[in-house]
N, C-alpha and C positions, 0 to 999 in steps of 0.2 A: 648704240644708235637710237637711244631713247629720244623721242620727239613728240610734239603734240601741237594741235591747233589751239591757239589761245583765243578765247572769246571774251570781249569786254563791252560794257555798255557805256557809251559816251553821251553826256549831256551837251547840248549846243553851247559853244563858247561866246557867240554873239548873234544878234539879230541883224541881218543885212538890210532888210526892208520889211515893213508891215503896212498894209493899206486896208482901209475899211474901218468899221466900228469894232475895234478890238480893245478889250479891257484886260490889263494885267499880262500882256505878252511877255514882259521881262521875267515872269515867274517860271517860264519854260527853261530859263538858264540855271535855275537852282537845282542842286542835287536833292532828290527826294526818294523815299522808299518806293521800290518798284512793285507796288501793289495798290489797287484801287480799294477804297473803303467807302462806307455809307455816309461818313461825316467829313468828306473832303471840303476844304474851304479855300486854300490858296490855289486858285485855278486861273488859267487863261481862258477868257470868254470871247468867242467869235460870234458876232451878231450880224447875220445876213452876209451879203456878198463881200468877201475879204480874202486876203492871202498873206502869207508870211514866208520869208526866205531865211533859213537857218544855216549857220556855218558851224561845222564840227571840227574845224581847225587843221585837219590833215586828211590826206587821201585814205579812204576806207574801202575795204572789200567786205560788203555785208548788206544789211537791211535797215529798215526804219521801223521802230516800234512805237505805237501810239497808245497811251493809256487814257481812255475816254471816261469821263464821269457821267454826265447826262446831256441830253439834247432835246430840243423842242419838237422835232419831227424827223423825217427821213433826212439823213445827212450823207449825200453822195459827194465825195471829195475827189480832187485830182492831185496826184503826187508826181512831182518831177525831180529826178536826181540829176546832179551835174558835177563835173570836175571844175567847172567855172560857174559864176553867177549867170552869165549869159546863156549857158546851156540849160539852166533850170527854167529860163523864160522862153526858150525856143519852142516853136510848134514842130510837130513831126514833119520831116521833110525840109525844114528850114535849116540852111547851113549844115546839112549833113546829119541833123538830129534824127535819130531812129530808135526803134526798139529791137534792132538786130542783136541776136545772141543772148542778151540779158535785158529784161524789161526795165526801162527807166522812166517811162511816162505812162501812168495808168490812171483809170478811174475806178474807185471802189467805194465801199460804204463803211461808216462807223456805226457802232452800236452802243447803247447805254451800258455802263459798268463793264467796259470791255478792255482787253489787253491784247492787241493784235499786231502782228509783224508782217511787213509787206516787202516784196521784191528781194533781189539779191544781185548787186551790181557794184561797180566802182564809182565812188563819189566823194565829194567833200561837202557839197551844198545840197539842200533840199528845199523845194518850194511846195507848199500845200495851199490849194485854192478851195474855199468853202462856198456853198451855194447861197443864193439870195434869201431863201425862205426859212432858214434854220438858225437857231441859236445853239451853240455847242460849247460845253465846258470840258477843257482838256487839262489833265494833270501834268503829263510829260510827253515829249516827243524825243525819243532817244535814237542814236545810231547803234546798231549791233555790229561790232567790228570783229572780223575773223582774220587771224594772221598766223603763219607758221612760227613756232617757237622751239628753240633748242639751244643748248649751251654753245656759245661761239668758240671756235678754235682759232679765229683770227679777228683782231680788231685793229683799226688804224690808230697808231700811237704817235703819229707826227704832231708837230706844233702848228701846222698851217690850218687855221680855223675854217677857211673856205673849203679845203680838201676834206676836212673832217665832216663838214656839212654835206658835201657831195657823197662821201662814203656812206653816211647814215641814210641819205635818201635812196641810194642804190640798194643798200641792205634792206630797207623797208619795202622797196618795190619788188625785189625778187622774193622776199618772204611772203608778201601778199599773194604772189602768183603760185605759191606752194601750199596754200591753206586748205585746199580741197583733198589733199592726199596724193595728188599728182602735180606735175609742173606744167602750168599753162604759160603761153607766151604773152598773156595780157588778161586782166580781170574783167575787161569790157569787150573782149573779142569773142571768138567762137568757142572758147573753152575746150579746145582739142589739144592733144599732145602732138604738137608739130615738132618732129624730131630734129629737123634741120635748124629751126629757130631755137631749139633747146640747148644748142652747144654753148653759147655765151652764158646762158642762165645756169647750166650745169656747172660750168667752171667757176662762176662767181659763187654759186650756192655751195659747192664743195670747198672752196677756199674759206667761206664763212663758217660752215658747219661740219666739214669733214664727211665721212661716210654716212649716208642717210637712206632709210628705206624708201622715202618718197622719190629719190633719184632712181633707184633700182626698180621700183614699182612702175615708174614711167617708161623706162627702157624696156621692161618686160611686156608692158601693155602694148606698145607699138609692135614689138616682135610677135606677140601672140595674135595680133590683128593682121599680120602680114605673112601668111604661109608662103613658102616658095611655090612658084617663081614670081611672086608679086613684089612690087617696089613699095617701100614704106611711104605712106601718105601719097602714093601714086607717082612718086618722083625718084628716079634712080639715084640722084645726088643725095637724097635724104637717107637712103640705105647706107650710102658711104659715110654720111655724118654719124649714123648710129655706130659704125665701127670706130670712128675717130673719138666719139664720146666715151665708148667703152675703154679704148686704149688710154685716153688721158685720165679717165676716172680711176683706172687701175694704177697708173703712175702716181696719182695723188693720194690714193688711199691704201694701195697694196691689197685690194680685195680679191685675192687669188681664188677663193672659194666661189665667188660670184662669177668671175670671168670663166672659170672652168665649165660652168653651166651653159655658157653661151657659145662654146667652141664648135659644136655641131652645126649650129645655125650660121656662125661666121664662115665656116668652111663651105657650106652650101651657097652662101651669099657671094663669097669670093669666086667660086666656080661660075655662078650666074654672071657676075661682072666680067670674068675672063671670056665668057662666051660672046660678049658684046664687042670684043677687040679682034680686028681682022689680023 
Protein backbone atom coordinates (compact mmCIF):
# COMPACT_ATOMS: atom_id res chain seq x y z
CA UNK A 1 0.00 0.00 0.00
CA UNK A 2 2.93 2.32 -0.57
CA UNK A 3 1.74 5.70 -1.82
CA UNK A 4 2.71 9.32 -1.70
CA UNK A 5 1.71 12.82 -2.67
CA UNK A 6 3.72 13.99 -5.64
CA UNK A 7 4.69 17.66 -5.66
CA UNK A 8 5.89 19.28 -8.86
CA UNK A 9 6.69 22.81 -9.98
CA UNK A 10 5.09 23.87 -13.26
CA UNK A 11 6.15 26.85 -15.31
CA UNK A 12 3.33 28.52 -17.28
CA UNK A 13 2.91 27.17 -20.79
CA UNK A 14 1.50 30.39 -22.27
CA UNK A 15 0.48 33.94 -21.53
CA UNK A 16 -3.24 34.39 -22.11
CA UNK A 17 -3.18 38.17 -21.79
CA UNK A 18 -0.89 40.91 -20.50
CA UNK A 19 -1.80 44.59 -20.27
CA UNK A 20 0.19 47.60 -19.12
CA UNK A 21 3.85 48.53 -19.39
CA UNK A 22 5.40 45.07 -19.16
CA UNK A 23 8.89 44.24 -20.42
CA UNK A 24 9.97 40.64 -20.97
CA UNK A 25 6.75 38.89 -19.92
CA UNK A 26 7.68 35.91 -22.13
CA UNK A 27 10.63 35.18 -19.84
CA UNK A 28 8.15 33.82 -17.30
CA UNK A 29 7.61 30.85 -19.64
CA UNK A 30 11.25 29.75 -19.42
CA UNK A 31 12.35 27.07 -16.96
CA UNK A 32 14.82 28.60 -14.53
CA UNK A 33 16.64 27.59 -11.35
CA UNK A 34 14.24 27.99 -8.44
CA UNK A 35 16.49 30.33 -6.51
CA UNK A 36 16.89 34.11 -6.43
CA UNK A 37 20.41 35.45 -6.86
CA UNK A 38 21.96 38.92 -6.59
CA UNK A 39 22.91 38.99 -10.30
CA UNK A 40 19.61 38.11 -11.98
CA UNK A 41 19.21 39.53 -15.48
CA UNK A 42 16.46 37.75 -17.48
CA UNK A 43 13.50 39.16 -15.60
CA UNK A 44 9.94 40.14 -16.34
CA UNK A 45 9.46 43.79 -15.41
CA UNK A 46 6.05 45.22 -14.50
CA UNK A 47 6.01 49.02 -14.58
CA UNK A 48 3.03 50.59 -12.88
CA UNK A 49 -0.57 49.45 -13.24
CA UNK A 50 -0.63 46.19 -15.19
CA UNK A 51 -1.78 42.60 -15.09
CA UNK A 52 -0.95 39.22 -16.57
CA UNK A 53 -2.96 36.00 -16.97
CA UNK A 54 -0.93 32.78 -17.07
CA UNK A 55 -1.98 29.30 -18.24
CA UNK A 56 -0.46 26.22 -16.58
CA UNK A 57 -1.96 23.81 -19.11
CA UNK A 58 -4.05 21.55 -16.87
CA UNK A 59 -6.07 21.41 -13.68
CA UNK A 60 -3.91 21.73 -10.58
CA UNK A 61 -4.53 21.31 -6.88
CA UNK A 62 -1.98 23.53 -5.25
CA UNK A 63 -0.50 27.00 -4.92
CA UNK A 64 1.32 29.75 -6.78
CA UNK A 65 4.98 30.52 -6.06
CA UNK A 66 6.50 33.90 -6.97
CA UNK A 67 10.24 34.54 -7.08
CA UNK A 68 10.71 38.31 -6.83
CA UNK A 69 14.03 40.06 -7.52
CA UNK A 70 13.62 43.76 -6.74
CA UNK A 71 10.97 46.48 -6.76
CA UNK A 72 10.87 50.25 -6.50
CA UNK A 73 8.45 50.54 -3.60
CA UNK A 74 5.65 48.79 -1.77
CA UNK A 75 4.13 46.16 -4.03
CA UNK A 76 0.64 45.10 -3.06
CA UNK A 77 -0.64 42.63 -5.65
CA UNK A 78 -3.92 40.88 -6.29
CA UNK A 79 -3.88 37.18 -7.21
CA UNK A 80 -6.91 35.43 -8.71
CA UNK A 81 -7.05 31.72 -9.47
CA UNK A 82 -9.47 30.14 -11.93
CA UNK A 83 -10.39 26.96 -13.70
CA UNK A 84 -11.32 29.25 -16.59
CA UNK A 85 -9.94 32.58 -17.81
CA UNK A 86 -13.25 34.30 -17.04
CA UNK A 87 -13.03 33.12 -13.43
CA UNK A 88 -9.66 34.84 -13.02
CA UNK A 89 -11.24 38.11 -14.16
CA UNK A 90 -14.42 37.89 -12.06
CA UNK A 91 -15.03 40.04 -9.01
CA UNK A 92 -16.10 38.38 -5.76
CA UNK A 93 -19.84 37.80 -5.91
CA UNK A 94 -19.91 37.97 -9.70
CA UNK A 95 -21.34 34.84 -11.37
CA UNK A 96 -20.79 32.85 -8.20
CA UNK A 97 -17.13 33.84 -7.73
CA UNK A 98 -16.23 33.47 -4.05
CA UNK A 99 -13.54 32.61 -1.53
CA UNK A 100 -15.62 29.83 0.02
CA UNK A 101 -13.63 26.87 1.36
CA UNK A 102 -10.33 27.72 -0.40
CA UNK A 103 -9.04 31.27 -1.01
CA UNK A 104 -8.79 32.02 -4.73
CA UNK A 105 -8.91 35.85 -4.77
CA UNK A 106 -6.50 37.61 -2.42
CA UNK A 107 -4.45 40.78 -1.98
CA UNK A 108 -0.95 40.36 -0.62
CA UNK A 109 2.53 41.89 -0.75
CA UNK A 110 5.75 41.01 -2.56
CA UNK A 111 9.18 41.66 -1.06
CA UNK A 112 12.67 42.18 -2.51
CA UNK A 113 14.69 38.98 -3.02
CA UNK A 114 11.78 36.83 -1.97
CA UNK A 115 10.43 33.37 -2.72
CA UNK A 116 6.83 33.15 -1.48
CA UNK A 117 3.98 30.70 -1.99
CA UNK A 118 0.33 31.76 -1.89
CA UNK A 119 -3.04 30.00 -1.38
CA UNK A 120 -4.07 26.39 -2.01
CA UNK A 121 -6.96 25.72 -4.37
CA UNK A 122 -7.96 24.17 -7.67
CA UNK A 123 -6.98 26.09 -10.79
CA UNK A 124 -5.45 26.13 -14.25
CA UNK A 125 -5.16 29.89 -14.81
CA UNK A 126 -3.79 32.68 -12.61
CA UNK A 127 -4.20 36.44 -12.97
CA UNK A 128 -1.89 38.82 -11.12
CA UNK A 129 -2.61 42.57 -10.93
CA UNK A 130 0.17 45.04 -10.07
CA UNK A 131 -0.24 48.51 -8.50
CA UNK A 132 0.19 51.83 -10.28
CA UNK A 133 3.14 53.24 -8.36
CA UNK A 134 5.59 50.32 -8.39
CA UNK A 135 8.13 48.77 -10.75
CA UNK A 136 8.73 45.11 -9.86
CA UNK A 137 11.16 42.61 -11.39
CA UNK A 138 10.06 38.98 -11.23
CA UNK A 139 12.10 35.90 -12.09
CA UNK A 140 9.41 33.20 -12.09
CA UNK A 141 5.74 32.59 -11.32
CA UNK A 142 5.25 28.87 -10.84
CA UNK A 143 2.38 26.60 -9.97
CA UNK A 144 3.09 24.14 -7.16
CA UNK A 145 1.01 21.07 -7.98
CA UNK A 146 0.13 18.28 -5.53
CA UNK A 147 -1.40 14.97 -6.62
CA UNK A 148 -1.76 11.46 -5.22
CA UNK A 149 0.69 9.02 -6.79
CA UNK A 150 0.90 5.23 -6.53
CA UNK A 151 1.52 2.32 -8.92
CA UNK A 152 -1.66 1.73 -10.94
CA UNK A 153 -3.25 -1.72 -10.83
CA UNK A 154 -5.53 -0.89 -13.77
CA UNK A 155 -5.09 1.19 -16.90
CA UNK A 156 -7.29 1.58 -19.95
CA UNK A 157 -5.82 -0.58 -22.71
CA UNK A 158 -8.45 -0.01 -25.40
CA UNK A 159 -7.87 1.64 -28.75
CA UNK A 160 -10.55 4.32 -28.52
CA UNK A 161 -8.59 7.57 -28.24
CA UNK A 162 -11.55 9.52 -26.89
CA UNK A 163 -12.24 6.96 -24.15
CA UNK A 164 -8.53 6.97 -23.29
CA UNK A 165 -8.65 10.75 -22.91
CA UNK A 166 -11.74 10.55 -20.68
CA UNK A 167 -10.09 7.83 -18.60
CA UNK A 168 -6.94 9.88 -18.01
CA UNK A 169 -9.00 12.95 -17.08
CA UNK A 170 -11.06 10.93 -14.59
CA UNK A 171 -7.89 9.37 -13.15
CA UNK A 172 -6.30 12.78 -12.68
CA UNK A 173 -9.45 14.20 -11.10
CA UNK A 174 -9.78 11.52 -8.42
CA UNK A 175 -6.02 11.58 -7.79
CA UNK A 176 -6.14 15.34 -7.18
CA UNK A 177 -8.91 14.75 -4.62
CA UNK A 178 -6.69 12.32 -2.65
CA UNK A 179 -3.52 14.42 -2.39
CA UNK A 180 -4.21 15.58 1.19
CA UNK A 181 -4.07 12.09 2.72
CA UNK A 182 -7.88 11.86 2.76
CA UNK A 183 -10.42 11.61 -0.07
CA UNK A 184 -12.29 14.85 -0.75
CA UNK A 185 -15.22 15.20 -3.12
CA UNK A 186 -13.66 18.25 -4.78
CA UNK A 187 -10.49 20.33 -4.51
CA UNK A 188 -12.41 23.62 -4.51
CA UNK A 189 -15.23 22.55 -2.23
CA UNK A 190 -15.37 22.42 1.56
CA UNK A 191 -12.62 19.80 1.83
CA UNK A 192 -14.58 17.50 4.10
CA UNK A 193 -14.84 13.72 3.92
CA UNK A 194 -18.43 13.43 2.67
CA UNK A 195 -18.94 9.70 3.00
CA UNK A 196 -22.01 9.49 0.74
CA UNK A 197 -20.24 11.39 -2.05
CA UNK A 198 -17.17 9.20 -1.53
CA UNK A 199 -18.70 6.03 -2.93
CA UNK A 200 -17.99 6.62 -6.65
CA UNK A 201 -14.59 8.07 -5.78
CA UNK A 202 -13.70 5.08 -3.61
CA UNK A 203 -14.70 2.61 -6.32
CA UNK A 204 -12.79 4.44 -9.06
CA UNK A 205 -9.83 5.01 -6.73
CA UNK A 206 -9.73 1.33 -5.72
CA UNK A 207 -10.04 0.23 -9.34
CA UNK A 208 -7.05 2.41 -10.21
CA UNK A 209 -4.79 1.80 -7.23
CA UNK A 210 -6.11 -1.18 -5.26
CA UNK A 211 -5.95 -1.14 -1.48
CA UNK A 212 -4.71 2.20 -0.18
CA UNK A 213 -4.25 3.78 3.25
CA UNK A 214 -5.90 6.99 2.07
CA UNK A 215 -9.18 5.10 1.55
CA UNK A 216 -9.09 3.39 4.94
CA UNK A 217 -7.97 6.59 6.67
CA UNK A 218 -11.00 8.41 5.22
CA UNK A 219 -13.42 5.67 6.29
CA UNK A 220 -11.91 5.62 9.78
CA UNK A 221 -12.00 9.40 10.08
CA UNK A 222 -15.75 9.59 9.51
CA UNK A 223 -16.37 6.63 11.83
CA UNK A 224 -14.27 8.20 14.60
CA UNK A 225 -16.11 11.53 14.12
CA UNK A 226 -19.49 9.78 14.45
CA UNK A 227 -19.95 7.93 17.76
CA UNK A 228 -23.23 6.06 18.22
CA UNK A 229 -26.05 7.03 17.96
CA UNK A 230 -25.10 9.83 15.53
CA UNK A 231 -25.44 9.64 11.74
CA UNK A 232 -22.40 10.20 9.55
CA UNK A 233 -22.26 13.76 8.20
CA UNK A 234 -25.65 14.21 9.93
CA UNK A 235 -27.52 12.03 7.41
CA UNK A 236 -28.79 8.46 7.98
CA UNK A 237 -28.26 7.53 4.33
CA UNK A 238 -24.57 8.47 4.62
CA UNK A 239 -24.08 5.93 7.41
CA UNK A 240 -25.62 3.38 5.03
CA UNK A 241 -23.19 4.43 2.33
CA UNK A 242 -20.31 3.81 4.76
CA UNK A 243 -21.42 0.17 5.07
CA UNK A 244 -21.74 -0.15 1.28
CA UNK A 245 -18.27 1.32 0.75
CA UNK A 246 -16.76 -1.06 3.31
CA UNK A 247 -18.50 -4.03 1.68
CA UNK A 248 -17.46 -3.18 -1.88
CA UNK A 249 -13.96 -2.22 -0.78
CA UNK A 250 -13.63 -5.65 0.84
CA UNK A 251 -14.92 -7.37 -2.31
CA UNK A 252 -12.37 -5.48 -4.41
CA UNK A 253 -9.32 -5.85 -2.15
CA UNK A 254 -9.96 -8.77 0.23
CA UNK A 255 -8.95 -6.59 3.20
CA UNK A 256 -10.30 -8.94 5.88
CA UNK A 257 -7.99 -7.50 8.55
CA UNK A 258 -9.39 -4.01 8.03
CA UNK A 259 -13.03 -5.08 7.92
CA UNK A 260 -12.70 -7.10 11.14
CA UNK A 261 -11.77 -3.84 12.88
CA UNK A 262 -15.08 -2.31 11.72
CA UNK A 263 -17.44 -5.11 12.82
CA UNK A 264 -18.34 -3.75 16.26
CA UNK A 265 -19.26 -0.38 14.80
CA UNK A 266 -21.16 -2.02 11.92
CA UNK A 267 -23.20 -4.10 14.36
CA UNK A 268 -24.10 -1.04 16.43
CA UNK A 269 -24.97 0.87 13.26
CA UNK A 270 -27.25 -1.86 11.89
CA UNK A 271 -29.01 -2.04 15.26
CA UNK A 272 -29.48 1.75 15.12
CA UNK A 273 -30.99 1.47 11.64
CA UNK A 274 -33.17 -1.45 12.71
CA UNK A 275 -34.57 0.73 15.45
CA UNK A 276 -35.85 3.14 12.80
CA UNK A 277 -38.02 0.48 11.14
CA UNK A 278 -41.55 -0.06 12.51
